[in-house]
N, C-alpha and C positions, 0 to 999 in steps of 0.2 A: 117227345113219341118219337120212336126208331121209325122202322118201316113192318112193326110189325102186319098190322094189316093192309098194308100194301101187297096189293093181289102184280105180282109177275108176266108179259107179255114178251113172247120172241118170236119176233118178226123174222122170215126168210126169205129175201128175194134177192136177187145178185142187182137190180136194178136200185139206184140209193132213191131215183124221184119217188117210186112204191113205198120204200122204207119208208121216206119223208111225209105223203101220204098218209099212213097206216097209224104211224106215229101221230100227225098232227090229227086224224077221225079219233084219235082215242085219248089224247092229252089231257083234257078237261077232267076224266075218269081217276086219273092220278095214279095210273098202274106205274109201273118199275120195267122197262124195254131194254131186251136182249136182244140182239142184233146176231145174225149170221147170211153168210151171201152163197149161200149153197149146201146140199144137204147134208152135206157130209158134216158141216161144221154147225148143224143145224141137229145132230144125231149129239154130237159134242157137248153144243150147250146145253143143248134139254138134259141131257145124262150131267152133267154140274148144277148147273142153276135149277133144273127142277119147278119151274117155269110152270105156273096157273094153267095157260093158255097158251097154243102154239099157233100163232098166223103161217102160212106156208104156199111160195107160190110151187107151181107144179114144172115150169120148164127153167132151167138152170142148169148149170155147168155141173163138171163132174158125179155130184146125184142130185136127179130128178128126184120133185116134192113126194112123187107117188112113191117112191123106192124108201125115200127117206119117211115117209107115212107107215108104210111096209115093219122097216127094223125097228122104227121108234116101240111100235104095235107087238113088237116080238120081245122087248124086253123089258123083265120085271118092273125095271123103277122110274121105266117113261111110258107105257102101257096102257096106262089111265091117264097119261096127258090130255086133254080135248085139242084135237087138230082142225083148225078151218084148211080148209085150201083156196087161198085165191089163185086163179085161174085166169088169163087171156087167151087160153086155146080156142075159146067158142069163137073171136076177137080172130085170131091171124087164121083158125083151118077151118072153120064154119060149124067144129063138131062142137055137139054141146054133151061136157060130160054132167055128170048128176051123182047123188052120194052113191048112188047102187051100184050106175055102170061100173063107178071104182072099185066097186066091192068083188064086183065082178070079176071082173078084170084082173085086181090084187089080191083078192082075198083080205081085204080090210078097205075099212071104209071109214072117209074123214066123219067128224061128228058135223057138222056143217061146209055145205059147197059154196062159193062165191064168187061169180063171173065179174073179171074187171071189166070194163070200169066199174069197180064197186061205190055206190053209195056212201058214204061217210055213219051215215043213219042206222045203215042196213050190216054194216060193220060193229058199230057200237051196239047196235041190237044183237048181234049173234054171241058178242064175248061175254054181253051181260047175262043171256041167258045161260052158257056155257058156266060159269063163272056160281050161279045161282045154281042148276045142278049140283055140280062140286060142292056146294054149302048144304044141300039139302040128305 
């Protein structure tokens, strides 16, 4: 049996510890992982790899997660890929984002917004819910 049933998760974060955490949180679910280290790479990988879900940091070099999210939503081949924004903004700035505030700011909203430090269970449930939504 090949990778037919395997769901692909694109993890976007410049911090290797965060990428490792996300992968560890999800590895028992049997997903295939694709890694990107900034928003530009994320856009390229989302376009070429067609992941089933993207988990993306907000604060990154070269292109931040909000800008990358906006770009993904404008392109026909990536606009329907669900995006989870995972951010430490609240931790570092005390400003708490919501999906709604991102939408007001960017004109696009993530499917899910999770503050770092995330709970592995919260991450698993968010990915599971988005994948289930895609199959319905």
